[in-house]
Steps between C-alpha positions, in 0.01 A plus 500: 500500500335166420247430225254219564330330206181304559265340252133598486302361789214397273584240236302537174247222430592241238330701229704811534619593152795734455562695181829579342715440696361374836651680796522379858408787730767579760405700805796701631520602863785738572607468863778709645712410800409731781775711648527722798467869438838653400683688770459872475155493341257722683246563231160640588177561318502820298351820627182559304325806369190540288561631148220539247278256680770234524738393770859571396839450661745781569788264433603349164534141622361250749743256655387147443612153603265260335375148477343401168379153586161401359422388855390755757834610643617820662831386645776758452742406223748662264325683213483284184552702186224327304210563740330737257509232229225321689143614553377326814247762604164544326321830455159334496261794504508876506544506876676173588843348449539136605834365616601176663709640788497448873376774727777717640415661833539873464600457140392685189457443128571738213413511132770645272472635149742615234381661178835434332536145640810572706412312818792302632615325814842575637673436827398849600134442418227546237592772255366666191139553601313821447200404710444298817167434669444339837252212495289411801474138615138378487435254781208350311545222245486586133144585388292211365494639147880514499530150645260372234691664216843405633449174694871419487577798729195480724722475810715805423508807726312812390653847488288810440594744225415864587216643295719799419722289273474593131447145372489585131837668522685269735399184312711617207814489711740248641373409847605303805386447855728473803439389856681658794535381858445717806857634486454614143703226340361358179439129526330423167457655158338391174332616183124485440258312278237743373211320322262540797527876527507536122171311477358709784578830329539439128251229398367616165223393264531760222649470151847350447712445191439680170150639448390610151225761463415798281840537333667482840723223635517507879755306702433394859757329723444396861834568673440650846861459620656656189670839535468582132359337184562584137368339180750466216323480164656337192374484145623145444553172682876534534785742441464868430473795731194566712250720320370633829574477873215608724469535875201336665320673783403321818168493678466269801756254371383496137721668239335615178537707187282580200667471162391560140309243301798443271674316782293201392732263316805634682700323770590614850670413825474648845798646682418459869715656768432294809668365812577130457546290812719247317774754431428753781513772234277737310493326163406636161314200361405457136185290483216392278147590599355232734176542303675466163282358224772487235880480484795550273670194358787523747253539787658825620229746397124510551294534183223759513209305352127550527359148524156627408614623161323329210833489314627219723183291510449199272187503289185441710707517820231689686251222423716213629282452808226381265733251328642339811404138561223473756575386853198434718682429824859486623447125558488466122858623463790281391850646491791433263836654591717620213818703449480742207841418357457124549180512296658586166880532520535149357199513264611508136140564393523849656666781306855551633435868576231418756624176650526513876279806526150637538408487134564125473157455658345679203646248252175310451636206302816443701552168676485668839175684440340191350606310811333759724186478285488125564509560873247781483263290292526226764401743773813679631403852609806702610861547391726599789799693364823507698623855575429746222586826682839671471748268670878490525772268370377494140606789280207639304729586210528170317808599305693460825395138554730203459380179337605136486540268206199273558609249237833457673324444833276237341807302397618452859419189708174504704687476832786736414603791723601708198156637417458659842851649477408678178164614638634635829787678326254745342201467734517862616546632146233311308130575464376263768376537856176411671470860616453482877727801548273805467627844410177679404168332564285705262688472169495202258839332462687644202687183399173340389425787259633535148637840602552587869477875442190710472153352487574159344499298821162649593328434168645150467404402854144606427496301177615194693216529751250557223626201301483265800150617588389438144602132516300460819771558759501760773835642616653494847815696584761376744576801723792533740422763761687329786847622406700724269804423288715782635530761772727784598572842344712402198387169346335553159230249596419674829193720481287512814795504739634808322171688531419441870797311647414257777124518443406248233726220625441300816782530752606296800568611858840636395351698213649267239286387206322168549593244234289194584328510158846497344586869500352842582169401661228759453269617779135501396407583860609856417221715357666615179643156421150358531374780279767447234418129480126557464553781250722271296240224492241750384739616228537148358128431508379833362780567250583144392170323576657201674277257685681405817819502701726239657692649792853379549576431870161646585550411867756780522224748424240615748152350479358854516678584173359193331148571624518865395625396159217253462245763599638769269515264205153363560339838448651565159213502250449460128318831477761710676825304461424273203587196711300268725679516833285228655669243273856575621641199684776533762720222631857445609760337718377516858820372661553624854869550577766760572431814697128490413441149637224465758383855427838640602445823304122500505239257370664370185348337193589146600303186415336486843428873526329513159223256595170667413660764276421341163869539409670180389827355627711214374437166669846355557348219711350315206815552293727352766268208575473410132869525416663429837711705739537863403706702251757547776529140618670195357408477130446125535228536764196333345134587523157364406568518125869418492496161670501563875457160671374344175808517275812600699786678326774393742490810718472432873146603589502303825339169583221343296256615769642852483453524125149355518412761759653777289295388200178491703567849637578627151165366380327701776681815385407439135134430573468819705662687211262343250216632715630855454737482799213627713582529867149388603464211255440182700697195393547153646877489540732203470442416866124482449426825683271770363706817499486843340754595239661737747536209741719306258858613554808519281823338614594840643184510711315772309145442370475354152180690419467877534237617250143612570393507136609277210637794297748567780684180405730488199573130453821425313772242465759700302589858418790699358692448824679169557506209257231456235238235565659250263846567643403454865317179412813380321707572810274341759380186323721191484765504227375177345142599416416579139445839342143383429443473875653841567266651242204331671607650835532843339142471376383362835637810675322734260176306543492550876551874463245527217225309681535661844278766649665843513699666223737275299840636401726349235855583401545550127634172368335269752285390210794425267739334748716813517853449629773743597757220510434475877587866572340586834522879461514614140441872564827590328569182300441659163292383207689170485370343820162677488408407142145413404424306184145538372582278204502222762819349359688532829427567865855638558615202709871420499644831382790486743556512871307796644696808616750424770406778742162363604532138394851367553419325825251282308716438193580148616127422489435697183784377279397133466142599433592743222735244350237227485294488180220337703406835653443703183143510367418462134275734305217250541530528880481879481195501273320242714567702814366813332183322386444359846551843654244654264259226604550584867401858427197382302392280791544781753283732294244232416344537844465778753537230765878523452477876565276538803464861612480477876649316795154384599436348158827307520427372849153384394593339170862378507586167669810283518443127523840333539579632847581377849750238617380235252543720192661363185843667477554723198132529405273804536125477432304825496131541428308820424124485539240721342133542584191459289230747406194491721668254738571608858864525601782618281416749228573406142803675353592286199237434232703212351651294784347415836799317648873489430767267636870568447728202562876555515734202496860606570611139541745341255249215464134466410260532791141442607299687758154412628267735684148404614414869498562509127295192412208524263609815320454545128863602460689486174841621391492869410428536126816712457710209625296250302579693181862574586810350343605377847425132470621430851226699674239325287577183693356656817175336609220530753271221617171644635398175667802502733612863487840379379734718293794354310775723363828446317819618667573872520162602367232753587152399387190718520163327524178695449131431548314670214155637580350367177543147635 
């Protein structure tokens, strides 16, 4: 036997972000050496008789010599013992099984079933079955609906399942299919993947979870393959004997029971007896409810809580829709990404009992809340919270956490390896993790509550949302529906795979779980996975009144799921649901890789596929062009902002002509991004040709622009993944430049994002020069490397070499930078950066021209002037034109400004740019910049007689033409 390992055939784009820890998918093809049939074997197909409407064998075993290659192969070979461990056939509908096998003249195919899961393969044949059914080969290709739902098996052979088969019974059993040749010898055998037939028979839209009504608590569990289900009721969150054990009754795959009203406030688990393909056994699984809305502190029991009870609602909770800050259009949104623990774990102005948790956002006079108020007052609209659902790898019971002596860590050298040794020694036992390892999607994370048991996490989450809304900020949740933290029948963190094994998780051609997202990919192309995701979104909006969702690895979900979610949310109303569903904004990571790439599992929610949907996706093109390279390339690769061609850092970028060309191409990418990354936006490229955004290509040959509407583009330059903005600038810029210059570049990056069409996205700390001491993946780097300081005394630079696991290969670059005092900003740098950031928000919200609603409006009004082969390197000049009342042509949108020009000088020197098109304008520096504390930008000038702009180095200046002139 040989095992062949091959890497994925589709390499993720540069923006692919992996969450803790990133896993490289390995596709395993098991190929067995073919052998001649053993002497003395004269096995034939079984004699068949009809029993109770089924076809059954008279003999207890079928002799089988099998090939289990993922390739179509029916060559006779010795019978491998692990054939049943693989599921290479697909039961795709009630009447069809699909299998990738060659035709065998005169051959036959049988389906086997064992209620007690005793199927086995021996040298004498297949044994242990209590039912066998002959399948008929269908000479036609798989039906179109099957090929559409399962495009990855569209070329498989079809076998007909007799209508007499009792599907609801047989699907609860261990099953296999075997192929026989004309002489009756078995030439192939495998298990089955069942999601297709399960969807065909058991798709369900009725109640699920715990339903509270009229002093009755009803439990509903969708588990069509389970043989038995019991609910075990406990009075408390842990310990003690069960107060009641009740059997649930099944109806068409849904198990249910009605209990007394006094179950409310109790805890329960399900005991599910079900065949599990991973162990080839009937397992007795103990699982939480997939529709759990509360949990015990140890996460092992589901809390029976009625979310509509007034007892767990903050005061005036039902009226929150009336208090929410107004949002007229999704183009008005600006996003600020924040981790709940980061926000207050290091804030001494927050009471120790609530630091690092939900209630810290209710501390109105804390440094953190006052900081958010500053941003809100300047115009910021939405806080994006990293995962807040129940995730793994952080114990909810704080008394089990381990802590570090922060004062001791502060005493160590800035480039020491000791800090990371201390941090990593306890990193799986402290209170920190980003949370991209979902266990239960519909329950708030217990570690952020003052008490993880009972109703505390629910009430405190609601108070957090209410408090943020009251300071003018809407709330977006980061949701992770693309994968699950655990699978299998025994892991405490496994839930869905215990309830309906093999259904919720996407599997490959061998029947093994796909892991391209990192681990345990989910399959939203399956009906009840799609339903669970949409139901969960509705839960968060209706029960917690959140205002939007960011979808992690959204491209691994089906577009149909995203569109259904958008539709269902849109129709929530204030009158019926006490929320305005039309204001819910959806966006996410539209990366196209792994088994879903190129619509490999159906039309997925990728950047390209979402054009026209109104759903946003992150624009990695503008990020990479601004900074240089990609998060997965050489960290010294420079970009538009970091000195490409204009201020080399010593890295070999090629010849001078090569770098000049790279800079010019980067400017094309940035300008398209600033125009909303619209695929039909027409730009004069660096070669002087008029091309659409979709006609400008990345270095990999894919279109730069993909959006049809501006709100479909989330422009960003940094996020929780990879280095912070200040850190990546410190890596890519030359060692010898000053910290003043690095701070200017940091602000320059933020200005381009803030003044672009589309939706701007900022990582918390961009505005205060946040550093993680050059850690490129701080998901599990503890409070030490992730610290925020809203007193503005420190930006957390130089707190030791970042953790070895993800950063060691760059330590030689990192160490001299951390050791140099020339890299560390002073408090004055931090405050200046914050003030400049606030001013960018004020400028963005001073004119609707920065937030145009439609692609047509952008095409008509936005122009770039420094283009073509004679362009000035490192300079972008963008104008936005408005119309005038009662004047033919453009309509008037802005009552204050009729014309805006944004000039961006990324050069390390002062520059001038002259445009005849911009002569004779009544342009003046934006009043926000005129009144700012940034004295550098005040030196920017415009000469109307020549149309000449002059700007200091590394400066963005905004010129406006007021109507009152």
